[in-house]
Steps between C-alpha positions, in 0.01 A plus 500: 500500500621847421553742788275756329210254481551392861498863615185577303324193642613577856401866473161428345428212738589705804299802378161331480446426872631845590251671271225297668640601841483867405151474350342277767711507815240336726449201271875472439568502875235237567639272230858550621405415860329178390786382278733339759234249612323462164526125451369493143750764388770314690429176316501670160819694575675199655417278202620776267824530697543123504448473125743785437765345726459153347526655153826671610634165618395338173677754276812525719789315338618310807721231351596358840135455598343414163425143608324631812312786330168311463510404868590854602214641294255249651628579850471876454152458356403290802636766735300774325178301496567377855537859618149570367366205698697513824615864540172689476594774745632805310528293181452810285792674671725200452395477136571870448842442656571217255392717207714789628804272508431373148436850365820619664691227315353609165583864572860426598557263209353746251681805631845353576629498138414870464662636818782662301262665253313729739522572872117503506504122463589502870144614573371166372780309673446667839124452470562131427710460813236681706247246369732212590556627854125565539426152366733341752369718784131438428560127459622469856277771653180515290306689767732797442340557159158500664623756754664710228182500292291598802736788570507615136121484466401643838328798334427639155783752516759226551352297217507797264854606596633145471324445169630830365859419597480151349333638186778756458759222528305284254484787250875551545565131424263513202674811370840330532367209295371735229811722488834409660456123483353503147812359330559245781 
């Protein structure tokens, strides 16, 4: 994937919820507060994360483990499905953490070859590492995301300010994808 396309997708994808947060802060806050314990969303996100991870394992050229790859893929699939069955508490948070780790990998892998071309590539790289650290943190302490969401959505002003800041960042990333990262 090209860095420009990744930046456009990240910027556009991040913009949509923020626009909703600015337009309907009460509904956005209510949805955000329900997310950590939303089991249905957790199952969908966990299965998506599991499929993405298993696909990564499948396409990875691991010569030393090629004989074990089918067993590894079956084991990882079992862990992902098993998490949906046995780890119901904060499943959505854990799934978001898995997706953050996988997205961070894509961002680092896509941006790394272009580090010498523009210092602005570091924005994507730093954001990726923030996602990785957040993914690790929320995996081991999922209730912290619940607490953070409750703090960020305590009133309409906080929702609007947070959404505006995130929207500005998303527009910045989108603009980088359309301009600076265009040839990358």
